[in-house]
N, C-alpha and C positions, 0 to 999 in steps of 0.2 A: 525597599524590596525590589528584586528583579523578577519580572514575570516572563517566563520562558515558554513560548508556545511551540509545541511540536507541530510545525506547519507543513502539512503534506502537499500543499497546493491544491487541496480539495475544499469543498464548500464548508464542511463542518469545522475544520480547524481555522478556516478563514473567518467564520462567524465568531469563534472564540477570540481570535485576535481583535476583531472589531469591537467586541464588548469590553475587552480589557483596555484597549486604547481609549475608549470612551470613559471608562471608570478611572484609570490611573494616568492617562496621558501617554503619548507615544514614546517618550524618552526612556521609560523603565520597562517597556514591552519589547522583547526580542523575538524575532521569528527565526526558528531554527529548522532548516530543511536538509534532508539527506538526499543527494542526487544518486540514483541507481544507474544512471546513463540510459535508462529506458523509458523515461517519462514522456508523455505526449507533449509536443512543442507548445500546444495551447495551454497546458498547465503552467508553463513558465510565463506566458502572456498574462494569465490570470494572476499569478503570484506577483508579477511586477506591478499590475494595476492595484492590487490590494495593498501591497507594501507602500506604493507611492501615495495612495490616498490616505493611508493611516499615518505615514511619516515615521514608521518604526524601522529600526535597523533590521535588515534581512541577512542572515548568515547562512550561506550554502556550503555544505561539506560534501566531499566526494572521495571515495576510496579509489576510484579509477577503474574498478572491475565491474562487469555486468553480473547479473544474478547467476547465469550459467557458468561463468568463469569462476565465481566463488564456489559453486558446487563442485567443479572439477578439482579445485584446490583442496576441497574437503572430501574428495572421493565419493561424491554422491550426485544425484540429480535432485535439485530442490523440488519439493512437492508439499502437499497439504500437511503431511506429518513431519516434515523436516525442512522448514523454511529458513535454511542457513543464510540465505541472501538477506532476509529481513533482519536476522540477528546481527550479521556482520556489517552490512551496508547501511543499516539504519540505527538500530538500538545501540550497538557497541560504539559506533563512530560518534554518535551524538553524546553518549554518556561520557566518553573520553574527553570530548571538547568541553562539556559542561564542567567536569571535574577540574579541568585546567583553568577555566576562566571565571567560574562562579562559585560562590560559597553556599552550600545547601542550607545553612542557617539563615541566609538572607535572600533566598530564592524560592519561587514556586514554579513547578512544572505543570503545564496545562496540556491536556489532550482533547481531541474533538469528539469523543464518544458521547452518545446521548442516553436518555433514560431507558432505551430499549436494549442497551448493551452492558448490563451489569457484569457479565462474565469477562468481558474485555477490560472493563475498569478494574476488576479484581486482579486479573493477570498483570495489568500495568502497575498496580500498587506493589506487587511482589518485585517487579523489575526495578522500579524507582524507589525502593524502600529506604534509601539514604536521603531522599528528597521529599519535601512536601508536594503532593500531587493533587491536582484538582481537575474535575471534568464539569465545567459550567453548564453544558447542555444537558446534563443528567438531572437537573432540577429546574424549577420555574425561574424565569419564563422559558417554557419549552420552545425549541426551534420549530417553526412551521415549514412552509415551503421555501427552502433556502434558495432555490433557483429563482423564484419570483422576487425574493427579498433582494438578492444581489442585482437583479435586473432593475429593480426600483432604485438602486443606488447607481445605476448606469454602468454596471460592471457585468459583462456577459459571463455566465458560468463556463467552466472548462468544457471543451468540445465533447469529451467522452460522455457527459451527462445527457447531451442531446441524443445520443444513441442508446440511452438507457442502460449503460453499463452500471453494475451495482457499486462500483468504486471508481476512483480515478488513479489507481496505482499502476505503475509500469506500462503505461500506454494501453491499458485494458488487458494486459497479459499476465496477471499475477499467477505465480506458480501454485498458489493455494486455491485458485479458481477451479471449477468443475467443468463438465462437458458443455453445459449451456453457455458458460462464459466463452469457452474456446470456439464454439460454433459461431457465436456472435462476432468474435474477433475475425474469424475467417471470412465472414460476410462483409464486415465493415472495413477491415484493414487487412486484406489478404497478404499484403507485403510484409506486415509485421508478423503475421502467423508463420509465413514461410521462413522468416528470419529466426524465429524461435524454434521452428522445426529443424532447421539446419544446426542450430546450437545444441538441441537435444540429441540429434544424431551424432554430432561431434563428441558429446559427452558419453554416449553409449559406446562409441568406438574406443574412446580413451579408457573407460572403465572396464570394457570387456564384459559387461553384464546386461541382462535383459531388464533394464530399469526405465522408468518414464515418469513424466509429470502426471498424466492421467491414469485412471484405472478403468478396467472393464469388469462389470459385475454380471454379465450375461450368464444365465444358467445357475446363478447362486454362488459362483466362485469368483474370487477377485484376482485378476491378472493384469500385468502392465498393458497399457494401451498407448502406443507411441502417437505423437502428433501426426506422423506420416500415415499410419494406419487409420487414425480417426478422420483425417482429411479425405483419404480415399473412400472410406465408408460413407461419409455424409455427402460426398460428391456424387456417388452412385445412388444413394438413397438418402435424400436430404432430411427426412424426418427420423432417421435411425440414430437417435442420441437421447440421453436422459435430459428432458427439458427442465426438470426440477433440480438438477445437479449444478448449483452455482458455486459449490465449494464452500470454503469458510475463510475467505480472504480477510485477514485481520493483520495485514503486514505493516501497518503504520508504526505503532509504538507499543503494542500489547506484548505479552509474554508467551503467546502461543507459538507453536511450531518449533520450539526449541528441542523437543525430544522426538524420538521415533527413528525409524529406519528408512532408508531409501527404498522405493518400490517402483 
């Protein structure tokens, strides 16, 4: 059997890879990563250390476009309801590679979701319906403090966890993230925020529509909230954002974000 780990270069999928390498040996465990061109450089450091320690083959695939470029090609701005970047740059890219190189009858696909994410596991099963899919962290032994676990293995977790980002996708700038995530990105990595802001403005100009990644729900109505407007708002009044809005970033390998309209 081939054991195919959807390795996002985050802690959960790394722990899945670690367990599989211990159980089956490194030769039959393959680490598959989709490069969106926006990952944090320290994620790649972490990925190299994990793959090196395990001795597994690490396969990195890249479409070449960034998430906003994919959105422009699809005539939309990627967002929580329409994560076309995840669909194209990750799921479809990896699925095509697997279909060409592996036999579903002799392979198992593994994802890093745990017991608290049954909805994401369910969505993933729909997407990977031609393959046997497993989520080892969804059953005992349950994963505990993965940051501490990897430090005990003398591998420092990806830098984004140090800043308490809820995920390690796209350098902390997932289009499915909410106002709290983007406020944190502006504080921690303002250069990245401004890069995404410029990309969003470029997409708005190209589409000729009032569309955006974020939404404003002030007054009970939902309207587009551009990254420029959001930055200007919280620069003037730092507390003027929804601290509970972390979005629904599930961009790794689940089936979410495939439907909906740009907003």
